[in-house]
C-alpha positions in Angstrom: 102.8 18.3 -31.9 104.1 18.5 -28.3 107.9 17.9 -28.0 109.6 17.4 -24.7 113.4 18.1 -24.6 115.3 17.6 -21.4 118.7 19.2 -20.8 117.4 22.0 -23.1 118.8 25.2 -21.7 122.0 25.0 -23.9 123.9 22.9 -26.4 122.3 20.0 -28.2 119.1 20.2 -26.3 118.6 23.8 -27.0 119.2 23.4 -30.7 116.8 20.5 -30.9 114.1 22.6 -29.2 114.7 25.4 -31.6 114.5 23.0 -34.6 111.1 21.7 -33.6 109.8 25.1 -32.6 110.7 26.4 -36.1 108.3 23.9 -37.6 105.4 25.1 -35.4 105.5 22.5 -32.6 104.8 23.3 -29.0 107.9 22.8 -26.8 108.4 21.7 -23.2 111.8 22.5 -21.8 113.6 21.2 -18.7 117.0 21.8 -17.1 118.6 22.5 -13.7 119.7 26.0 -14.3 116.7 28.3 -13.9 118.3 31.4 -15.3 119.6 29.7 -18.4 116.4 27.8 -18.9 114.3 31.0 -18.7 116.6 32.8 -21.1 116.3 29.9 -23.6 112.5 29.8 -23.2 112.1 33.5 -23.8 114.5 33.4 -26.8 112.5 30.6 -28.5 109.1 32.2 -27.6 110.2 35.6 -29.0 111.5 34.0 -32.2 108.4 31.8 -32.7 105.5 33.6 -31.3 102.8 31.3 -32.7 103.9 28.3 -30.6 103.7 27.6 -26.9 106.9 27.2 -24.9 106.7 25.7 -21.5 109.6 25.1 -19.1 110.1 23.7 -15.7 113.3 23.6 -13.6 114.1 20.1 -12.5 117.1 18.0 -11.6 116.4 14.8 -13.4 119.1 12.9 -11.6 116.5 12.8 -8.7 113.7 10.3 -9.2 111.1 12.4 -7.4 111.8 15.4 -9.6 111.6 13.2 -12.7 108.2 12.0 -11.6 107.0 15.5 -10.8 108.2 16.8 -14.1 106.4 14.0 -15.9 103.1 14.7 -14.2 103.5 18.4 -15.0 104.1 17.6 -18.7 101.0 15.4 -18.9 99.0 18.3 -17.5 100.0 20.2 -20.6 99.4 17.3 -23.0 100.6 13.9 -24.1 103.9 14.3 -25.9 104.4 13.2 -29.5 108.2 13.3 -29.1 110.4 12.9 -26.1 114.1 13.7 -26.4 116.0 12.3 -23.4 119.0 14.6 -23.7 119.7 15.4 -20.0 123.2 14.2 -19.1 126.6 15.1 -17.8 130.2 14.2 -18.4 132.9 13.4 -15.9 136.2 12.1 -17.2 138.1 9.3 -15.3 139.1 5.7 -15.2 137.1 3.0 -13.5 139.9 2.1 -11.1 140.9 5.6 -9.9 138.0 8.1 -10.6 136.5 9.8 -7.6 134.1 7.7 -5.5 130.5 8.4 -6.5 131.2 9.1 -10.1 129.4 6.0 -11.2 126.3 6.7 -9.1 126.0 10.3 -10.3 126.5 9.5 -13.9 124.1 6.6 -13.9 121.5 8.8 -12.1 121.9 11.6 -14.6 122.6 9.8 -17.9 120.5 6.6 -17.5 117.9 6.8 -14.8 116.7 10.3 -15.9 115.7 8.7 -19.3 114.5 5.5 -17.7 112.1 7.0 -15.2 110.8 9.8 -17.5 110.1 7.4 -20.3 108.3 5.0 -17.9 106.1 7.8 -16.6 105.1 9.0 -20.1 104.8 5.8 -22.1 101.4 4.7 -20.8 99.8 8.0 -22.1 101.7 7.7 -25.3 100.4 4.2 -25.7 96.8 5.4 -25.3 97.5 8.1 -27.8 98.6 5.4 -30.3 101.9 7.0 -31.4 105.1 8.6 -30.2 108.8 8.8 -30.7 111.5 8.6 -28.0 115.0 9.8 -28.7 117.8 8.8 -26.3 121.0 10.8 -26.5 123.7 8.2 -26.2 127.3 8.8 -27.4 130.1 7.1 -29.3 131.1 6.3 -25.7 128.1 3.9 -25.8 129.8 1.8 -28.4 133.4 1.2 -27.4 135.7 1.9 -24.5 138.2 4.7 -24.7 140.9 6.2 -22.4 139.3 8.2 -19.6 135.8 7.0 -20.4 135.3 5.4 -17.0 131.8 5.6 -15.5 130.7 8.0 -18.3 131.1 5.3 -20.8 129.5 2.8 -18.6 126.4 5.0 -18.2 126.2 5.5 -21.9 126.5 1.8 -22.7 123.6 1.3 -20.3 121.5 4.0 -22.1 122.1 2.2 -25.3 121.0 -1.1 -23.8 117.9 0.7 -22.4 117.2 2.0 -25.9 117.4 -1.4 -27.5 115.1 -3.0 -25.0 112.6 -0.2 -25.1 112.5 -0.3 -28.9 111.7 -4.0 -28.9 109.0 -3.5 -26.3 107.2 -0.6 -27.9 107.4 -1.5 -31.6 103.9 -3.0 -31.6 102.5 0.1 -29.9 103.5 2.4 -32.8 106.1 4.1 -30.6 109.5 4.6 -32.1 112.8 4.6 -30.2 115.9 6.1 -31.7 119.4 6.0 -30.1 121.7 8.8 -31.1 125.5 8.3 -31.0 127.3 11.6 -31.6 131.0 12.0 -31.5 132.6 15.3 -30.4 130.1 18.2 -30.5 131.1 21.8 -29.7 129.1 22.2 -26.4 130.1 23.1 -22.8 131.8 19.7 -22.5 134.4 21.1 -24.9 134.7 24.5 -23.2 138.1 26.0 -24.0 138.6 23.9 -27.1 139.8 25.9 -30.1 137.2 25.0 -32.8 138.2 27.8 -35.2 139.1 25.2 -37.8 135.7 23.5 -37.4 137.4 20.3 -36.2 134.4 19.0 -34.2 130.6 19.1 -35.0 128.0 21.7 -34.2 125.0 21.1 -32.0 122.8 22.0 -34.9 124.1 19.0 -36.8 122.5 16.7 -34.2 119.3 18.7 -34.1 118.9 18.4 -37.9 119.2 14.6 -37.7 116.8 14.2 -34.8 114.2 16.3 -36.7 114.7 14.4 -39.9 114.3 11.1 -38.2 111.1 12.3 -36.6 109.5 13.2 -40.0 109.4 9.7 -41.6 106.3 7.7 -42.3 104.7 5.8 -39.4 106.1 2.5 -40.8 109.7 3.7 -40.8 111.9 4.0 -37.8 115.6 5.1 -37.7 116.8 2.9 -34.9 120.3 4.4 -34.5 122.1 7.5 -35.6 125.9 7.4 -35.6 127.6 10.7 -36.4 131.3 11.6 -36.1 133.4 14.6 -37.1 134.5 14.4 -40.7 138.2 13.8 -39.6 137.1 11.2 -37.0 137.1 11.2 -33.2 139.7 13.1 -31.3 
């Protein structure tokens, strides 16, 4: 299979890429940081020499770069799995957060997935199968203090996932929305997780992989996962 993972130079995206690579799948990686992306690509290729690892630097908050990335991917092959993981987090409240937060977060967290999916879906339809994973958040489900535009963008990604699932079910293309609680990634930099209070990125990767392995007639529509002791 060909698996595309965006935002894959670190954190959840990197762990998802490693999980699929370990099962013999070819991987296409994308992120903004060229140095980190190359290190991740080399690391995966060295660990799994029998697969092909491709990577391209792109800022998926920019529509033209999304479209260029999609065309480049299709030059490699039609993806079987697309993991829309690219995203960013900025805390704040709707009424006093910095001007421009909403636009940046919508561009990065929603439009990246929207435009990339639109560019790849016609080829996936012709192939007759596919699976799209959208990395939402528990912030997609309910408001919380300091959520602001981040929560708005994730609510929108959830809405996109629901509509896309409804539109593509007859085309044998699955859509899964993932709602993780706190995961120990760069967003939690500086947090003391020595007591394993919050989840590991590998937990999310395991769930994505498991959901992708079901029979064609079964689709995990949503995955909600929180730390054992609940949200912080």
